[in-house]
C-alpha positions, -999 to 999 in steps of 0.1 A, spaced: -219 35 -60 -183 42 -50 -154 30 -72 -127 17 -49 -92 3 -57 -73 -21 -35 -35 -19 -33 -17 -48 -15 19 -51 -6 43 -54 23 49 -16 22 82 -23 41 88 6 38 62 25 18 78 48 -6 70 74 -33 68 48 -59 38 32 -41 21 66 -37 27 77 -73 14 43 -86 -17 45 -64 -25 81 -75 -20 73 -112 -43 43 -110 -68 64 -91 -69 90 -117 -68 67 -148 -96 45 -134 -115 74 -119 -116 58 -85 -131 75 -55 -104 60 -32 -78 33 -29 -75 11 2 -39 0 11 -37 -35 25 -3 -45 39 4 -82 35 17 -103 63 43 -122 42 54 -111 8 56 -139 -18 85 -120 -33 105 -116 -1 101 -150 17 137 -151 29 137 -117 44 121 -108 77 96 -80 74 91 -52 100 64 -59 124 28 -53 113 20 -24 136 51 -6 125 42 -10 88 6 2 95 20 33 112 43 40 82 12 37 59 -8 61 81 20 87 81 27 84 43 -10 87 34 -17 119 54 
């Protein structure tokens, strides 16, 4: 059975802090992989417009290569 982590956030933009956190959790919890799930609206940034969803998905794809 695979051990999978889920990491949610707006990732607007994704940055090294996100990547370092995900890698640390992956190692500490001995996960096989982490799935990044961008949220549509951040509960912490309700008064700020987010970049469009397609743009954020593309940023994630590039950062995770």
